[in-house]
PQR file with spaces between the fields and no chain letter, atoms N, CA, C, O and H, PARSE charges and radii, in Angstrom:
ATOM       1  N    MET     1      80.718   95.907  110.863 -0.4000 1.5000
ATOM       2  CA   MET     1      81.972   95.269  111.323 -0.0000 2.0000
ATOM       3  C    MET     1      82.592   94.323  110.018  0.5500 1.7000
ATOM       4  O    MET     1      81.811   93.647  109.349 -0.5500 1.4000
ATOM       5  N    GLU     2      83.997   94.339  109.736 -0.4000 1.5000
ATOM       6  CA   GLU     2      84.442   93.823  108.744 -0.0000 2.0000
ATOM       7  C    GLU     2      85.302   92.759  109.373  0.5500 1.7000
ATOM       8  O    GLU     2      85.845   92.954  110.460 -0.5500 1.4000
ATOM       9  H    GLU     2      84.632   94.888  110.280  0.4000 1.0000
ATOM      10  N    GLN     3      85.473   91.275  108.482 -0.4000 1.5000
ATOM      11  CA   GLN     3      86.497   90.480  109.153 -0.0000 2.0000
ATOM      12  C    GLN     3      87.631   91.009  109.595  0.5500 1.7000
ATOM      13  O    GLN     3      88.205   91.957  109.058 -0.5500 1.4000
ATOM      14  H    GLN     3      85.032   91.117  107.598  0.4000 1.0000
ATOM      15  N    GLU     4      88.116   90.232  110.908 -0.4000 1.5000
ATOM      16  CA   GLU     4      89.417   90.399  111.760 -0.0000 2.0000
ATOM      17  C    GLU     4      89.212   91.853  112.499  0.5500 1.7000
ATOM      18  O    GLU     4      90.136   92.379  113.119 -0.5500 1.4000
ATOM      19  H    GLU     4      87.649   89.462  111.344  0.4000 1.0000
ATOM      20  N    GLN     5      88.217   92.310  112.403 -0.4000 1.5000
ATOM      21  CA   GLN     5      88.092   93.610  113.107 -0.0000 2.0000
ATOM      22  C    GLN     5      87.915   93.190  114.660  0.5500 1.7000
ATOM      23  O    GLN     5      87.396   92.089  114.846 -0.5500 1.4000
ATOM      24  H    GLN     5      87.467   91.883  111.899  0.4000 1.0000
ATOM      25  N    ARG     6      88.265   93.895  115.719 -0.4000 1.5000
ATOM      26  CA   ARG     6      88.513   93.722  116.989 -0.0000 2.0000
ATOM      27  C    ARG     6      87.068   94.098  117.687  0.5500 1.7000
ATOM      28  O    ARG     6      86.427   95.089  117.335 -0.5500 1.4000
ATOM      29  H    ARG     6      88.686   94.789  115.568  0.4000 1.0000
ATOM      30  N    VAL     7      86.622   93.174  118.737 -0.4000 1.5000
ATOM      31  CA   VAL     7      85.478   93.650  119.477 -0.0000 2.0000
ATOM      32  C    VAL     7      86.123   93.184  121.025  0.5500 1.7000
ATOM      33  O    VAL     7      86.534   92.077  121.373 -0.5500 1.4000
ATOM      34  H    VAL     7      87.143   92.369  119.023  0.4000 1.0000
ATOM      35  N    LEU     8      86.042   94.502  121.820 -0.4000 1.5000
ATOM      36  CA   LEU     8      86.501   94.500  123.216 -0.0000 2.0000
ATOM      37  C    LEU     8      85.288   94.172  123.931  0.5500 1.7000
ATOM      38  O    LEU     8      84.233   94.751  123.674 -0.5500 1.4000
ATOM      39  H    LEU     8      85.708   95.401  121.537  0.4000 1.0000
ATOM      40  N    MET     9      85.392   93.181  124.907 -0.4000 1.5000
ATOM      41  CA   MET     9      84.314   92.693  125.847 -0.0000 2.0000
ATOM      42  C    MET     9      84.652   93.129  127.251  0.5500 1.7000
ATOM      43  O    MET     9      85.794   92.991  127.689 -0.5500 1.4000
ATOM      44  H    MET     9      86.249   92.710  125.116  0.4000 1.0000
ATOM      45  N    LEU    10      83.729   93.625  127.920 -0.4000 1.5000
ATOM      46  CA   LEU    10      83.900   94.252  129.180 -0.0000 2.0000
ATOM      47  C    LEU    10      82.645   93.509  129.662  0.5500 1.7000
ATOM      48  O    LEU    10      81.665   94.228  129.859 -0.5500 1.4000
ATOM      49  H    LEU    10      82.801   93.737  127.563  0.4000 1.0000
ATOM      50  N    LEU    11      82.521   92.322  129.863 -0.4000 1.5000
ATOM      51  CA   LEU    11      81.396   91.655  130.355 -0.0000 2.0000
ATOM      52  C    LEU    11      81.422   90.685  131.484  0.5500 1.7000
ATOM      53  O    LEU    11      82.336   89.866  131.584 -0.5500 1.4000
ATOM      54  H    LEU    11      83.317   91.738  129.702  0.4000 1.0000
ATOM      55  N    LEU    12      80.216   90.772  132.534 -0.4000 1.5000
ATOM      56  CA   LEU    12      80.435   89.939  133.476 -0.0000 2.0000
ATOM      57  C    LEU    12      80.044   88.481  133.100  0.5500 1.7000
ATOM      58  O    LEU    12      79.801   88.207  131.925 -0.5500 1.4000
ATOM      59  H    LEU    12      79.474   91.437  132.453  0.4000 1.0000
ATOM      60  N    ASP    13      79.986   87.642  133.977 -0.4000 1.5000
ATOM      61  CA   ASP    13      79.783   86.161  133.834 -0.0000 2.0000
ATOM      62  C    ASP    13      78.391   85.789  133.368  0.5500 1.7000
ATOM      63  O    ASP    13      77.846   84.866  133.973 -0.5500 1.4000
ATOM      64  H    ASP    13      80.183   87.865  134.931  0.4000 1.0000
ATOM      65  N    THR    14      77.709   86.409  132.328 -0.4000 1.5000
ATOM      66  CA   THR    14      76.180   86.184  132.219 -0.0000 2.0000
ATOM      67  C    THR    14      76.091   85.550  130.998  0.5500 1.7000
ATOM      68  O    THR    14      77.092   85.496  130.283 -0.5500 1.4000
ATOM      69  H    THR    14      78.152   87.159  131.837  0.4000 1.0000
ATOM      70  N    PRO    15      74.962   85.024  130.620 -0.5600 1.5000
ATOM      71  CA   PRO    15      74.677   84.536  129.116  0.2800 2.0000
ATOM      72  C    PRO    15      75.203   85.578  128.146  0.5500 1.7000
ATOM      73  O    PRO    15      75.427   85.073  127.046 -0.5500 1.4000
ATOM      74  N    GLN    16      75.491   86.979  128.217 -0.4000 1.5000
ATOM      75  CA   GLN    16      75.915   87.739  127.387 -0.0000 2.0000
ATOM      76  C    GLN    16      77.444   87.552  126.793  0.5500 1.7000
ATOM      77  O    GLN    16      77.909   87.881  125.701 -0.5500 1.4000
ATOM      78  H    GLN    16      75.309   87.390  129.110  0.4000 1.0000
ATOM      79  N    PHE    17      77.988   86.962  127.819 -0.4000 1.5000
ATOM      80  CA   PHE    17      79.491   86.724  127.593 -0.0000 2.0000
ATOM      81  C    PHE    17      79.668   85.721  126.348  0.5500 1.7000
ATOM      82  O    PHE    17      80.154   85.951  125.241 -0.5500 1.4000
ATOM      83  H    PHE    17      77.610   86.695  128.706  0.4000 1.0000
ATOM      84  N    PRO    18      79.125   84.539  126.873 -0.5600 1.5000
ATOM      85  CA   PRO    18      79.349   83.589  125.465  0.2800 2.0000
ATOM      86  C    PRO    18      78.655   83.971  124.268  0.5500 1.7000
ATOM      87  O    PRO    18      79.173   83.742  123.175 -0.5500 1.4000
ATOM      88  N    ALA    19      77.363   84.617  124.377 -0.4000 1.5000
ATOM      89  CA   ALA    19      76.697   85.102  123.030 -0.0000 2.0000
ATOM      90  C    ALA    19      77.588   86.287  122.305  0.5500 1.7000
ATOM      91  O    ALA    19      77.422   86.440  121.095 -0.5500 1.4000
ATOM      92  H    ALA    19      76.942   84.803  125.265  0.4000 1.0000
ATOM      93  N    THR    20      78.418   87.033  122.922 -0.4000 1.5000
ATOM      94  CA   THR    20      79.098   88.034  122.384 -0.0000 2.0000
ATOM      95  C    THR    20      80.368   87.465  122.032  0.5500 1.7000
ATOM      96  O    THR    20      80.882   87.993  121.046 -0.5500 1.4000
ATOM      97  H    THR    20      78.552   86.909  123.905  0.4000 1.0000
ATOM      98  N    PHE    21      81.111   86.396  122.645 -0.4000 1.5000
ATOM      99  CA   PHE    21      82.444   85.978  122.361 -0.0000 2.0000
ATOM     100  C    PHE    21      82.093   85.097  121.087  0.5500 1.7000
ATOM     101  O    PHE    21      82.973   85.090  120.227 -0.5500 1.4000
ATOM     102  H    PHE    21      80.693   85.966  123.446  0.4000 1.0000
ATOM     103  N    PHE    22      80.955   84.355  120.828 -0.4000 1.5000
ATOM     104  CA   PHE    22      80.764   83.391  119.735 -0.0000 2.0000
ATOM     105  C    PHE    22      80.217   84.272  118.644  0.5500 1.7000
ATOM     106  O    PHE    22      80.663   84.263  117.497 -0.5500 1.4000
ATOM     107  H    PHE    22      80.240   84.361  121.527  0.4000 1.0000
ATOM     108  N    GLY    23      79.341   84.946  119.011 -0.4000 1.5000
ATOM     109  CA   GLY    23      78.755   85.946  118.087 -0.0000 2.0000
ATOM     110  C    GLY    23      79.814   86.614  117.188  0.5500 1.7000
ATOM     111  O    GLY    23      79.842   86.358  115.984 -0.5500 1.4000
ATOM     112  H    GLY    23      78.979   84.953  119.943  0.4000 1.0000
ATOM     113  N    ALA    24      80.680   87.463  117.757 -0.4000 1.5000
ATOM     114  CA   ALA    24      82.004   88.033  117.189 -0.0000 2.0000
ATOM     115  C    ALA    24      82.848   86.953  116.212  0.5500 1.7000
ATOM     116  O    ALA    24      83.260   87.326  115.113 -0.5500 1.4000
ATOM     117  H    ALA    24      80.657   87.671  118.735  0.4000 1.0000
ATOM     118  N    ILE    25      83.029   85.842  116.609 -0.4000 1.5000
ATOM     119  CA   ILE    25      83.604   84.841  115.974 -0.0000 2.0000
ATOM     120  C    ILE    25      82.705   84.587  114.508  0.5500 1.7000
ATOM     121  O    ILE    25      83.092   84.809  113.361 -0.5500 1.4000
ATOM     122  H    ILE    25      82.695   85.539  117.502  0.4000 1.0000
ATOM     123  N    LYS    26      81.467   84.084  114.931 -0.4000 1.5000
ATOM     124  CA   LYS    26      80.698   83.943  113.670 -0.0000 2.0000
ATOM     125  C    LYS    26      80.753   84.981  112.706  0.5500 1.7000
ATOM     126  O    LYS    26      80.894   84.628  111.535 -0.5500 1.4000
ATOM     127  H    LYS    26      81.153   83.905  115.863  0.4000 1.0000
ATOM     128  N    ILE    27      80.673   86.148  112.954 -0.4000 1.5000
ATOM     129  CA   ILE    27      80.775   87.064  112.084 -0.0000 2.0000
ATOM     130  C    ILE    27      82.173   87.599  111.539  0.5500 1.7000
ATOM     131  O    ILE    27      82.368   88.647  110.924 -0.5500 1.4000
ATOM     132  H    ILE    27      80.559   86.435  113.905  0.4000 1.0000
ATOM     133  N    GLY    28      83.135   86.589  111.926 -0.4000 1.5000
ATOM     134  CA   GLY    28      84.509   87.004  111.557 -0.0000 2.0000
ATOM     135  C    GLY    28      85.414   88.236  112.233  0.5500 1.7000
ATOM     136  O    GLY    28      86.391   88.781  111.720 -0.5500 1.4000
ATOM     137  H    GLY    28      82.976   85.738  112.425  0.4000 1.0000
ATOM     138  N    ALA    29      84.878   88.485  113.381 -0.4000 1.5000
ATOM     139  CA   ALA    29      85.566   89.508  114.388 -0.0000 2.0000
ATOM     140  C    ALA    29      86.266   88.644  115.246  0.5500 1.7000
ATOM     141  O    ALA    29      86.075   87.436  115.383 -0.5500 1.4000
ATOM     142  H    ALA    29      84.084   88.042  113.797  0.4000 1.0000
ATOM     143  N    VAL    30      87.342   89.568  115.982 -0.4000 1.5000
ATOM     144  CA   VAL    30      87.910   88.905  116.983 -0.0000 2.0000
ATOM     145  C    VAL    30      87.604   89.157  118.357  0.5500 1.7000
ATOM     146  O    VAL    30      87.920   90.309  118.654 -0.5500 1.4000
ATOM     147  H    VAL    30      87.498   90.549  115.870  0.4000 1.0000
ATOM     148  N    PRO    31      87.127   88.538  119.271 -0.5600 1.5000
ATOM     149  CA   PRO    31      86.631   88.801  120.555  0.2800 2.0000
ATOM     150  C    PRO    31      88.097   89.250  121.211  0.5500 1.7000
ATOM     151  O    PRO    31      89.119   88.619  120.944 -0.5500 1.4000
ATOM     152  N    ILE    32      88.093   90.227  121.961 -0.4000 1.5000
ATOM     153  CA   ILE    32      89.113   90.586  122.915 -0.0000 2.0000
ATOM     154  C    ILE    32      88.512   90.570  124.442  0.5500 1.7000
ATOM     155  O    ILE    32      88.156   91.675  124.851 -0.5500 1.4000
ATOM     156  H    ILE    32      87.263   90.740  122.179  0.4000 1.0000
ATOM     157  N    PRO    33      88.382   89.664  125.175 -0.5600 1.5000
ATOM     158  CA   PRO    33      87.548   89.642  126.538  0.2800 2.0000
ATOM     159  C    PRO    33      88.637   90.246  127.414  0.5500 1.7000
ATOM     160  O    PRO    33      89.817   89.924  127.281 -0.5500 1.4000
ATOM     161  N    THR    34      88.168   91.216  128.400 -0.4000 1.5000
ATOM     162  CA   THR    34      88.991   91.574  129.581 -0.0000 2.0000
ATOM     163  C    THR    34      88.348   91.307  130.811  0.5500 1.7000
ATOM     164  O    THR    34      87.170   90.997  130.988 -0.5500 1.4000
ATOM     165  H    THR    34      87.208   91.477  128.507  0.4000 1.0000
ATOM     166  N    ASN    35      89.400   91.488  131.778 -0.4000 1.5000
ATOM     167  CA   ASN    35      89.117   91.292  133.153 -0.0000 2.0000
ATOM     168  C    ASN    35      88.101   92.789  133.888  0.5500 1.7000
ATOM     169  O    ASN    35      88.436   93.973  133.860 -0.5500 1.4000
ATOM     170  H    ASN    35      90.357   91.739  131.634  0.4000 1.0000
ATOM     171  N    THR    36      86.990   92.260  134.414 -0.4000 1.5000
ATOM     172  CA   THR    36      86.164   93.197  134.638 -0.0000 2.0000
ATOM     173  C    THR    36      86.479   94.131  135.989  0.5500 1.7000
ATOM     174  O    THR    36      85.618   94.903  136.410 -0.5500 1.4000
ATOM     175  H    THR    36      86.718   91.298  134.437  0.4000 1.0000
ATOM     176  N    VAL    37      87.614   94.015  136.548 -0.4000 1.5000
ATOM     177  CA   VAL    37      88.221   94.256  138.061 -0.0000 2.0000
ATOM     178  C    VAL    37      89.466   95.390  137.557  0.5500 1.7000
ATOM     179  O    VAL    37      90.037   96.091  138.393 -0.5500 1.4000
ATOM     180  H    VAL    37      88.313   93.388  136.206  0.4000 1.0000
ATOM     181  N    MET    38      89.726   95.446  136.369 -0.4000 1.5000
ATOM     182  CA   MET    38      90.743   96.342  135.921 -0.0000 2.0000
ATOM     183  C    MET    38      90.371   97.844  136.059  0.5500 1.7000
ATOM     184  O    MET    38      89.205   98.234  136.018 -0.5500 1.4000
ATOM     185  H    MET    38      89.262   94.877  135.691  0.4000 1.0000
ATOM     186  N    GLN    39      91.382   98.611  136.215 -0.4000 1.5000
ATOM     187  CA   GLN    39      91.423  100.143  136.361 -0.0000 2.0000
ATOM     188  C    GLN    39      91.202  100.885  134.902  0.5500 1.7000
ATOM     189  O    GLN    39      91.585  100.427  133.825 -0.5500 1.4000
ATOM     190  H    GLN    39      92.330   98.294  136.249  0.4000 1.0000
ATOM     191  N    PRO    40      90.566  102.019  135.082 -0.5600 1.5000
ATOM     192  CA   PRO    40      90.206  102.632  133.581  0.2800 2.0000
ATOM     193  C    PRO    40      91.470  102.987  132.619  0.5500 1.7000
ATOM     194  O    PRO    40      91.393  103.131  131.399 -0.5500 1.4000
ATOM     195  N    ALA    41      92.454  103.080  133.277 -0.4000 1.5000
ATOM     196  CA   ALA    41      93.763  103.201  132.492 -0.0000 2.0000
ATOM     197  C    ALA    41      94.060  101.899  131.921  0.5500 1.7000
ATOM     198  O    ALA    41      94.643  101.893  130.837 -0.5500 1.4000
ATOM     199  H    ALA    41      92.516  102.963  134.268  0.4000 1.0000
ATOM     200  N    ASP    42      93.736  100.721  132.506 -0.4000 1.5000
ATOM     201  CA   ASP    42      93.979   99.499  131.864 -0.0000 2.0000
ATOM     202  C    ASP    42      93.109   99.196  130.618  0.5500 1.7000
ATOM     203  O    ASP    42      93.541   98.568  129.651 -0.5500 1.4000
ATOM     204  H    ASP    42      93.263  100.725  133.387  0.4000 1.0000
ATOM     205  N    TYR    43      91.782   99.717  130.718 -0.4000 1.5000
ATOM     206  CA   TYR    43      91.062   99.200  129.391 -0.0000 2.0000
ATOM     207  C    TYR    43      91.425  100.202  128.412  0.5500 1.7000
ATOM     208  O    TYR    43      91.563   99.817  127.250 -0.5500 1.4000
ATOM     209  H    TYR    43      91.432  100.227  131.504  0.4000 1.0000
ATOM     210  N    GLU    44      91.645  101.716  128.754 -0.4000 1.5000
ATOM     211  CA   GLU    44      92.348  102.386  127.746 -0.0000 2.0000
ATOM     212  C    GLU    44      93.290  101.929  126.973  0.5500 1.7000
ATOM     213  O    GLU    44      93.270  102.039  125.747 -0.5500 1.4000
ATOM     214  H    GLU    44      91.533  102.029  129.697  0.4000 1.0000
ATOM     215  N    TYR    45      94.532  101.173  127.882 -0.4000 1.5000
ATOM     216  CA   TYR    45      95.484  100.480  127.028 -0.0000 2.0000
ATOM     217  C    TYR    45      94.949   99.400  125.953  0.5500 1.7000
ATOM     218  O    TYR    45      95.183   99.361  124.745 -0.5500 1.4000
ATOM     219  H    TYR    45      94.548  101.084  128.878  0.4000 1.0000
ATOM     220  N    PHE    46      94.097   98.463  126.809 -0.4000 1.5000
ATOM     221  CA   PHE    46      93.378   97.291  125.779 -0.0000 2.0000
ATOM     222  C    PHE    46      92.881   98.159  124.605  0.5500 1.7000
ATOM     223  O    PHE    46      93.397   98.032  123.495 -0.5500 1.4000
ATOM     224  H    PHE    46      93.907   98.495  127.790  0.4000 1.0000
ATOM     225  N    LEU    47      91.957   98.977  124.818 -0.4000 1.5000
ATOM     226  CA   LEU    47      91.374   99.501  123.744 -0.0000 2.0000
ATOM     227  C    LEU    47      92.558   99.932  122.502  0.5500 1.7000
ATOM     228  O    LEU    47      92.561   99.468  121.362 -0.5500 1.4000
ATOM     229  H    LEU    47      91.538   99.080  125.720  0.4000 1.0000
ATOM     230  N    ASN    48      93.477  100.874  123.022 -0.4000 1.5000
ATOM     231  CA   ASN    48      94.321  101.080  121.940 -0.0000 2.0000
ATOM     232  C    ASN    48      95.506  100.112  121.497  0.5500 1.7000
ATOM     233  O    ASN    48      96.157  100.341  120.478 -0.5500 1.4000
ATOM     234  H    ASN    48      93.475  101.251  123.948  0.4000 1.0000
ATOM     235  N    ASP    49      95.751   99.005  122.329 -0.4000 1.5000
ATOM     236  CA   ASP    49      96.469   98.247  121.666 -0.0000 2.0000
ATOM     237  C    ASP    49      95.920   97.073  120.896  0.5500 1.7000
ATOM     238  O    ASP    49      96.644   96.455  120.115 -0.5500 1.4000
ATOM     239  H    ASP    49      95.222   98.818  123.157  0.4000 1.0000
ATOM     240  N    SER    50      94.883   96.807  121.061 -0.4000 1.5000
ATOM     241  CA   SER    50      93.860   96.012  120.432 -0.0000 2.0000
ATOM     242  C    SER    50      93.533   96.378  118.946  0.5500 1.7000
ATOM     243  O    SER    50      93.417   95.604  117.996 -0.5500 1.4000
ATOM     244  H    SER    50      94.295   97.308  121.695  0.4000 1.0000
ATOM     245  N    ARG    51      93.407   97.792  118.969 -0.4000 1.5000
ATOM     246  CA   ARG    51      92.687   98.439  117.895 -0.0000 2.0000
ATOM     247  C    ARG    51      91.456   98.128  117.823  0.5500 1.7000
ATOM     248  O    ARG    51      90.881   98.212  116.738 -0.5500 1.4000
ATOM     249  H    ARG    51      93.501   98.421  119.740  0.4000 1.0000
ATOM     250  N    ALA    52      90.812   97.715  118.935 -0.4000 1.5000
ATOM     251  CA   ALA    52      89.148   97.317  118.909 -0.0000 2.0000
ATOM     252  C    ALA    52      88.411   98.411  118.372  0.5500 1.7000
ATOM     253  O    ALA    52      88.792   99.520  118.747 -0.5500 1.4000
ATOM     254  H    ALA    52      91.280   97.647  119.816  0.4000 1.0000
ATOM     255  N    ILE    53      87.370   98.365  117.520 -0.4000 1.5000
ATOM     256  CA   ILE    53      86.602   99.299  117.019 -0.0000 2.0000
ATOM     257  C    ILE    53      85.249   99.349  117.707  0.5500 1.7000
ATOM     258  O    ILE    53      84.452  100.263  117.496 -0.5500 1.4000
ATOM     259  H    ILE    53      87.061   97.464  117.215  0.4000 1.0000
ATOM     260  N    VAL    54      85.018   98.353  118.525 -0.4000 1.5000
ATOM     261  CA   VAL    54      83.665   97.935  119.215 -0.0000 2.0000
ATOM     262  C    VAL    54      83.847   97.649  120.465  0.5500 1.7000
ATOM     263  O    VAL    54      84.753   96.868  120.756 -0.5500 1.4000
ATOM     264  H    VAL    54      85.666   97.611  118.696  0.4000 1.0000
ATOM     265  N    ALA    55      82.988   98.244  121.525 -0.4000 1.5000
ATOM     266  CA   ALA    55      83.155   97.685  122.932 -0.0000 2.0000
ATOM     267  C    ALA    55      81.990   97.096  123.658  0.5500 1.7000
ATOM     268  O    ALA    55      81.069   97.874  123.908 -0.5500 1.4000
ATOM     269  H    ALA    55      82.251   98.878  121.289  0.4000 1.0000
ATOM     270  N    VAL    56      81.895   96.072  123.972 -0.4000 1.5000
ATOM     271  CA   VAL    56      80.538   95.844  124.454 -0.0000 2.0000
ATOM     272  C    VAL    56      80.920   95.589  125.847  0.5500 1.7000
ATOM     273  O    VAL    56      81.876   94.926  126.249 -0.5500 1.4000
ATOM     274  H    VAL    56      82.643   95.440  123.769  0.4000 1.0000
ATOM     275  N    VAL    57      79.797   96.378  126.699 -0.4000 1.5000
ATOM     276  CA   VAL    57      80.269   96.786  128.079 -0.0000 2.0000
ATOM     277  C    VAL    57      79.159   96.419  128.680  0.5500 1.7000
ATOM     278  O    VAL    57      78.145   96.712  128.047 -0.5500 1.4000
ATOM     279  H    VAL    57      79.020   96.917  126.373  0.4000 1.0000
ATOM     280  N    SER    58      78.918   95.610  130.181 -0.4000 1.5000
ATOM     281  CA   SER    58      77.681   95.094  130.846 -0.0000 2.0000
ATOM     282  C    SER    58      77.435   96.462  131.677  0.5500 1.7000
ATOM     283  O    SER    58      78.273   97.245  132.121 -0.5500 1.4000
ATOM     284  H    SER    58      79.743   95.372  130.695  0.4000 1.0000
ATOM     285  N    GLY    59      76.347   96.494  131.731 -0.4000 1.5000
ATOM     286  CA   GLY    59      75.829   97.808  132.468 -0.0000 2.0000
ATOM     287  C    GLY    59      76.441   98.032  133.663  0.5500 1.7000
ATOM     288  O    GLY    59      76.769   99.185  133.940 -0.5500 1.4000
ATOM     289  H    GLY    59      75.666   95.857  131.370  0.4000 1.0000
ATOM     290  N    GLU    60      76.693   96.983  134.556 -0.4000 1.5000
ATOM     291  CA   GLU    60      77.210   96.759  135.914 -0.0000 2.0000
ATOM     292  C    GLU    60      78.653   97.360  135.726  0.5500 1.7000
ATOM     293  O    GLU    60      79.145   97.938  136.696 -0.5500 1.4000
ATOM     294  H    GLU    60      76.427   96.046  134.330  0.4000 1.0000
ATOM     295  N    CYS    61      79.216   97.289  134.806 -0.4000 1.5000
ATOM     296  CA   CYS    61      80.499   97.583  134.655 -0.0000 2.0000
ATOM     297  C    CYS    61      80.575   99.218  134.198  0.5500 1.7000
ATOM     298  O    CYS    61      81.646   99.792  134.396 -0.5500 1.4000
ATOM     299  H    CYS    61      78.816   96.819  134.018  0.4000 1.0000
ATOM     300  N    ASP    62      79.674   99.825  133.710 -0.4000 1.5000
ATOM     301  CA   ASP    62      79.523  101.039  133.310 -0.0000 2.0000
ATOM     302  C    ASP    62      79.660  102.238  134.440  0.5500 1.7000
ATOM     303  O    ASP    62      78.826  102.280  135.345 -0.5500 1.4000
ATOM     304  H    ASP    62      78.804   99.359  133.549  0.4000 1.0000
ATOM     305  N    SER    63      80.534  103.039  134.386 -0.4000 1.5000
ATOM     306  CA   SER    63      80.504  103.987  135.681 -0.0000 2.0000
ATOM     307  C    SER    63      80.020  105.270  135.075  0.5500 1.7000
ATOM     308  O    SER    63      80.717  106.049  134.425 -0.5500 1.4000
ATOM     309  H    SER    63      81.211  103.006  133.651  0.4000 1.0000
ATOM     310  N    PRO    64      78.819  105.395  135.345 -0.5600 1.5000
ATOM     311  CA   PRO    64      78.068  106.726  134.877  0.2800 2.0000
ATOM     312  C    PRO    64      78.421  107.917  135.951  0.5500 1.7000
ATOM     313  O    PRO    64      78.793  107.705  137.105 -0.5500 1.4000
ATOM     314  N    ARG    65      78.241  109.169  135.373 -0.4000 1.5000
ATOM     315  CA   ARG    65      78.651  110.223  136.278 -0.0000 2.0000
ATOM     316  C    ARG    65      77.251  110.359  137.111  0.5500 1.7000
ATOM     317  O    ARG    65      76.285  109.723  136.691 -0.5500 1.4000
ATOM     318  H    ARG    65      77.939  109.341  134.435  0.4000 1.0000
ATOM     319  N    PRO    66      77.116  111.145  138.246 -0.5600 1.5000
ATOM     320  CA   PRO    66      76.305  111.071  138.969  0.2800 2.0000
ATOM     321  C    PRO    66      74.882  111.598  138.219  0.5500 1.7000
ATOM     322  O    PRO    66      73.845  111.004  138.513 -0.5500 1.4000
ATOM     323  N    SER    67      74.840  112.635  137.319 -0.4000 1.5000
ATOM     324  CA   SER    67      73.928  112.958  136.733 -0.0000 2.0000
ATOM     325  C    SER    67      73.447  112.145  135.521  0.5500 1.7000
ATOM     326  O    SER    67      72.451  112.458  134.868 -0.5500 1.4000
ATOM     327  H    SER    67      75.683  113.117  137.080  0.4000 1.0000
ATOM     328  N    GLN    68      74.156  111.171  135.286 -0.4000 1.5000
ATOM     329  CA   GLN    68      73.909  110.094  134.130 -0.0000 2.0000
ATOM     330  C    GLN    68      73.149  108.814  134.864  0.5500 1.7000
ATOM     331  O    GLN    68      73.606  108.369  135.917 -0.5500 1.4000
ATOM     332  H    GLN    68      74.965  110.917  135.816  0.4000 1.0000
ATOM     333  N    PRO    69      71.902  108.218  134.219 -0.5600 1.5000
ATOM     334  CA   PRO    69      71.238  107.297  134.469  0.2800 2.0000
ATOM     335  C    PRO    69      71.971  106.112  134.081  0.5500 1.7000
ATOM     336  O    PRO    69      72.636  106.109  133.045 -0.5500 1.4000
ATOM     337  N    ARG    70      71.889  105.017  134.909 -0.4000 1.5000
ATOM     338  CA   ARG    70      72.730  103.632  134.683 -0.0000 2.0000
ATOM     339  C    ARG    70      72.040  102.898  133.295  0.5500 1.7000
ATOM     340  O    ARG    70      70.823  102.760  133.172 -0.5500 1.4000
ATOM     341  H    ARG    70      71.348  105.019  135.751  0.4000 1.0000
ATOM     342  N    ARG    71      72.817  102.552  132.501 -0.4000 1.5000
ATOM     343  CA   ARG    71      72.344  101.842  131.354 -0.0000 2.0000
ATOM     344  C    ARG    71      72.517  100.512  131.307  0.5500 1.7000
ATOM     345  O    ARG    71      73.465   99.911  131.812 -0.5500 1.4000
ATOM     346  H    ARG    71      73.806  102.664  132.601  0.4000 1.0000
ATOM     347  N    ASN    72      71.584  100.016  130.686 -0.4000 1.5000
ATOM     348  CA   ASN    72      71.795   98.156  130.429 -0.0000 2.0000
ATOM     349  C    ASN    72      72.942   97.990  129.568  0.5500 1.7000
ATOM     350  O    ASN    72      73.479   99.014  129.145 -0.5500 1.4000
ATOM     351  H    ASN    72      70.814  100.504  130.275  0.4000 1.0000
ATOM     352  N    ASP    73      73.392   96.887  129.248 -0.4000 1.5000
ATOM     353  CA   ASP    73      74.175   96.348  128.246 -0.0000 2.0000
ATOM     354  C    ASP    73      74.312   97.206  127.000  0.5500 1.7000
ATOM     355  O    ASP    73      73.284   97.376  126.346 -0.5500 1.4000
ATOM     356  H    ASP    73      72.957   96.055  129.591  0.4000 1.0000
ATOM     357  N    HIS    74      75.371   97.738  126.605 -0.4000 1.5000
ATOM     358  CA   HIS    74      75.268   98.856  125.362 -0.0000 2.0000
ATOM     359  C    HIS    74      76.827   98.395  124.625  0.5500 1.7000
ATOM     360  O    HIS    74      77.807   97.912  125.192 -0.5500 1.4000
ATOM     361  H    HIS    74      76.207   97.600  127.137  0.4000 1.0000
ATOM     362  N    VAL    75      76.655   98.714  123.268 -0.4000 1.5000
ATOM     363  CA   VAL    75      77.771   98.823  122.567 -0.0000 2.0000
ATOM     364  C    VAL    75      78.163  100.143  122.146  0.5500 1.7000
ATOM     365  O    VAL    75      77.368  101.061  121.947 -0.5500 1.4000
ATOM     366  H    VAL    75      75.858   99.106  122.807  0.4000 1.0000
ATOM     367  N    GLN    76      79.636  100.222  121.993 -0.4000 1.5000
ATOM     368  CA   GLN    76      80.352  101.612  121.657 -0.0000 2.0000
ATOM     369  C    GLN    76      80.962  101.234  120.550  0.5500 1.7000
ATOM     370  O    GLN    76      81.483  100.122  120.468 -0.5500 1.4000
ATOM     371  H    GLN    76      80.282   99.476  122.155  0.4000 1.0000
ATOM     372  N    GLU    77      80.974  102.101  119.570 -0.4000 1.5000
ATOM     373  CA   GLU    77      81.922  101.834  118.210 -0.0000 2.0000
ATOM     374  C    GLU    77      82.775  103.047  118.477  0.5500 1.7000
ATOM     375  O    GLU    77      82.359  104.147  118.839 -0.5500 1.4000
ATOM     376  H    GLU    77      80.551  103.004  119.637  0.4000 1.0000
ATOM     377  N    ARG    78      83.969  102.715  118.258 -0.4000 1.5000
ATOM     378  CA   ARG    78      85.284  103.977  117.907 -0.0000 2.0000
ATOM     379  C    ARG    78      85.311  104.221  116.653  0.5500 1.7000
ATOM     380  O    ARG    78      85.465  103.404  115.745 -0.5500 1.4000
ATOM     381  H    ARG    78      84.307  101.821  117.963  0.4000 1.0000
ATOM     382  N    ARG    79      85.155  105.412  116.577 -0.4000 1.5000
ATOM     383  CA   ARG    79      85.034  105.877  114.977 -0.0000 2.0000
ATOM     384  C    ARG    79      86.544  106.348  114.656  0.5500 1.7000
ATOM     385  O    ARG    79      87.057  107.124  115.462 -0.5500 1.4000
ATOM     386  H    ARG    79      85.030  106.075  117.315  0.4000 1.0000
ATOM     387  N    LYS    80      87.353  105.896  113.440 -0.4000 1.5000
ATOM     388  CA   LYS    80      88.640  106.247  113.066 -0.0000 2.0000
ATOM     389  C    LYS    80      88.533  107.960  113.248  0.5500 1.7000
ATOM     390  O    LYS    80      87.447  108.508  113.059 -0.5500 1.4000
ATOM     391  H    LYS    80      86.936  105.265  112.785  0.4000 1.0000
ATOM     392  N    PRO    81      89.564  108.632  113.573 -0.5600 1.5000
ATOM     393  CA   PRO    81      89.865  109.911  113.410  0.2800 2.0000
ATOM     394  C    PRO    81      89.923  110.542  111.853  0.5500 1.7000
ATOM     395  O    PRO    81      90.201  111.729  111.678 -0.5500 1.4000
């Protein structure tokens, strides 16, 4: 990550929230915390509007397909087209 790039945060109230928030600030990134009860379309809007290239998501907030096992906290990076 480079300075001033955005990190979208979809995290529950756990120790990972402040660690991610302040960790992003420490490396010069801009944390974008989001509400964990929004609809998928709202998250898509935040991703596009904020220009976040990384999303940090709590495993409990991930909606796996029935054939997909639930994962723990993970990070996803958006690649530029």
